[in-house]
DRENMARNU-221963 format. One record per residue (C-alpha): residue in one letter; x, y, z; residue number from 1. Coordinates in nm, 2 decimals. Example, Ala and Ser with C-alpha at 12.3 -4.5 7.8 and 13.67 -1.06 7.14 Angstrom:
BEGIN
<'A'; <1.23; -0.45; 0.78>; 1>
<'S'; <1.37; -0.11; 0.71>; 2>
end
This chain:
BEGIN
<'M'; <-1.27; -2.49; -1.09>; 1>
<'E'; <-0.96; -2.63; -1.27>; 2>
<'A'; <-0.65; -2.69; -1.03>; 3>
<'K'; <-0.44; -2.47; -1.27>; 4>
<'N'; <-0.65; -2.19; -1.25>; 5>
<'I'; <-0.68; -2.25; -0.85>; 6>
<'R'; <-0.28; -2.20; -0.82>; 7>
<'S'; <-0.33; -1.87; -1.04>; 8>
<'L'; <-0.57; -1.75; -0.80>; 9>
<'N'; <-0.35; -1.82; -0.55>; 10>
<'S'; <-0.07; -1.69; -0.70>; 11>
<'A'; <-0.23; -1.34; -0.79>; 12>
<'V'; <-0.36; -1.33; -0.40>; 13>
<'Y'; <0.02; -1.38; -0.29>; 14>
<'V'; <0.13; -1.09; -0.52>; 15>
<'M'; <-0.14; -0.86; -0.40>; 16>
<'R'; <-0.06; -0.96; -0.03>; 17>
<'H'; <0.33; -0.87; -0.10>; 18>
<'F'; <0.25; -0.57; -0.23>; 19>
<'V'; <0.01; -0.47; 0.05>; 20>
<'E'; <0.28; -0.56; 0.34>; 21>
<'L'; <0.56; -0.38; 0.14>; 22>
<'S'; <0.33; -0.07; 0.11>; 23>
<'A'; <0.24; -0.09; 0.51>; 24>
<'K'; <0.63; -0.08; 0.50>; 25>
<'L'; <0.70; 0.16; 0.28>; 26>
<'L'; <0.43; 0.43; 0.32>; 27>
<'P'; <0.53; 0.51; 0.70>; 28>
<'I'; <0.90; 0.55; 0.53>; 29>
<'Y'; <0.76; 0.78; 0.26>; 30>
<'E'; <0.56; 0.97; 0.52>; 31>
<'R'; <0.81; 1.05; 0.73>; 32>
<'I'; <1.08; 1.14; 0.43>; 33>
<'T'; <0.85; 1.39; 0.27>; 34>
<'R'; <0.78; 1.53; 0.60>; 35>
<'N'; <1.09; 1.63; 0.70>; 36>
<'E'; <1.29; 1.92; 0.53>; 37>
<'P'; <1.57; 1.96; 0.46>; 38>
<'H'; <1.60; 1.61; 0.27>; 39>
<'S'; <1.95; 1.48; 0.31>; 40>
<'V'; <2.08; 1.27; 0.00>; 41>
<'H'; <2.02; 0.95; 0.16>; 42>
<'S'; <1.65; 1.01; 0.26>; 43>
<'E'; <1.62; 1.17; -0.15>; 44>
<'E'; <1.75; 0.85; -0.25>; 45>
<'D'; <1.49; 0.64; -0.05>; 46>
<'K'; <1.22; 0.88; -0.15>; 47>
<'K'; <1.32; 0.80; -0.53>; 48>
<'R'; <1.32; 0.43; -0.49>; 49>
<'I'; <0.96; 0.45; -0.30>; 50>
<'E'; <0.83; 0.62; -0.61>; 51>
<'V'; <0.94; 0.42; -0.86>; 52>
<'I'; <0.82; 0.13; -0.67>; 53>
<'Y'; <0.47; 0.32; -0.67>; 54>
<'Q'; <0.45; 0.41; -1.05>; 55>
<'T'; <0.57; 0.08; -1.16>; 56>
<'Y'; <0.32; -0.12; -0.96>; 57>
<'D'; <0.00; 0.00; -1.12>; 58>
<'I'; <-0.26; -0.21; -0.99>; 59>
<'N'; <-0.62; -0.19; -1.05>; 60>
<'P'; <-0.82; -0.12; -0.74>; 61>
<'K'; <-1.10; -0.33; -0.86>; 62>
<'T'; <-0.85; -0.64; -0.90>; 63>
<'G'; <-0.80; -0.59; -0.51>; 64>
<'E'; <-1.11; -0.60; -0.44>; 65>
<'F'; <-1.14; -0.90; -0.62>; 66>
<'L'; <-0.85; -1.12; -0.48>; 67>
<'L'; <-0.86; -0.97; -0.12>; 68>
<'G'; <-1.21; -0.86; -0.08>; 69>
<'S'; <-1.10; -0.49; 0.03>; 70>
<'N'; <-1.04; -0.18; -0.09>; 71>
<'I'; <-0.69; -0.17; 0.01>; 72>
<'V'; <-0.56; -0.09; -0.31>; 73>
<'A'; <-0.75; 0.23; -0.35>; 74>
<'L'; <-0.65; 0.32; -0.01>; 75>
<'I'; <-0.30; 0.26; -0.07>; 76>
<'K'; <-0.29; 0.48; -0.39>; 77>
<'K'; <-0.49; 0.76; -0.21>; 78>
<'A'; <-0.23; 0.79; 0.06>; 79>
<'Y'; <0.07; 0.78; -0.17>; 80>
<'L'; <-0.07; 1.04; -0.40>; 81>
<'E'; <-0.17; 1.24; -0.13>; 82>
<'L'; <0.20; 1.20; 0.05>; 83>
<'K'; <0.36; 1.28; -0.31>; 84>
<'N'; <0.19; 1.58; -0.38>; 85>
<'R'; <0.22; 1.70; 0.01>; 86>
<'S'; <0.17; 2.05; 0.14>; 87>
<'H'; <0.06; 2.23; 0.44>; 88>
<'Q'; <-0.26; 2.28; 0.23>; 89>
<'N'; <-0.38; 1.89; 0.23>; 90>
<'E'; <-0.11; 1.79; 0.52>; 91>
<'K'; <-0.44; 1.67; 0.71>; 92>
<'E'; <-0.57; 1.48; 0.43>; 93>
<'A'; <-0.27; 1.32; 0.36>; 94>
<'Q'; <-0.24; 1.19; 0.73>; 95>
<'E'; <-0.63; 1.07; 0.69>; 96>
<'Q'; <-0.55; 0.90; 0.42>; 97>
<'L'; <-0.26; 0.74; 0.59>; 98>
<'E'; <-0.48; 0.64; 0.85>; 99>
<'A'; <-0.72; 0.49; 0.69>; 100>
<'F'; <-0.49; 0.26; 0.50>; 101>
<'Q'; <-0.32; 0.13; 0.81>; 102>
<'E'; <-0.65; 0.07; 0.98>; 103>
<'E'; <-0.76; -0.12; 0.65>; 104>
<'Y'; <-0.42; -0.28; 0.69>; 105>
<'A'; <-0.47; -0.38; 1.04>; 106>
<'K'; <-0.84; -0.57; 0.96>; 107>
<'L'; <-0.68; -0.77; 0.67>; 108>
<'K'; <-0.41; -0.94; 0.89>; 109>
<'Q'; <-0.65; -1.00; 1.10>; 110>
<'D'; <-0.83; -1.19; 0.86>; 111>
<'W'; <-0.51; -1.35; 0.70>; 112>
<'Y'; <-0.43; -1.47; 1.02>; 113>
<'M'; <-0.78; -1.60; 1.15>; 114>
<'T'; <-0.78; -1.76; 0.77>; 115>
<'L'; <-0.41; -1.94; 0.85>; 116>
<'M'; <-0.57; -2.09; 1.18>; 117>
<'N'; <-0.86; -2.25; 1.07>; 118>
end
């Protein structure tokens, strides 16, 4: 593989990791905002900002599998959609999807740490 291709691949992995790490911060905030009602003006603004991010980042889950060796992008999408469409009927599913994402993120963080240590 040529050096420029390796740099491109490394850049893509970096962007993907950034999206995953951003999601690790935003999804719990989004969970709290979508759970609590009534919403303050500030929380409604935060909710809209988070929704814009997930509507803008339209990443193919297969790309995440290729670059990170994980289905984490699919888990992020599922968790976000469950939280966005949250109701009393799907509350358990929303929590399960968020937990599945957090568990996979913890595994990835450990893998990334081990890679840095080598």
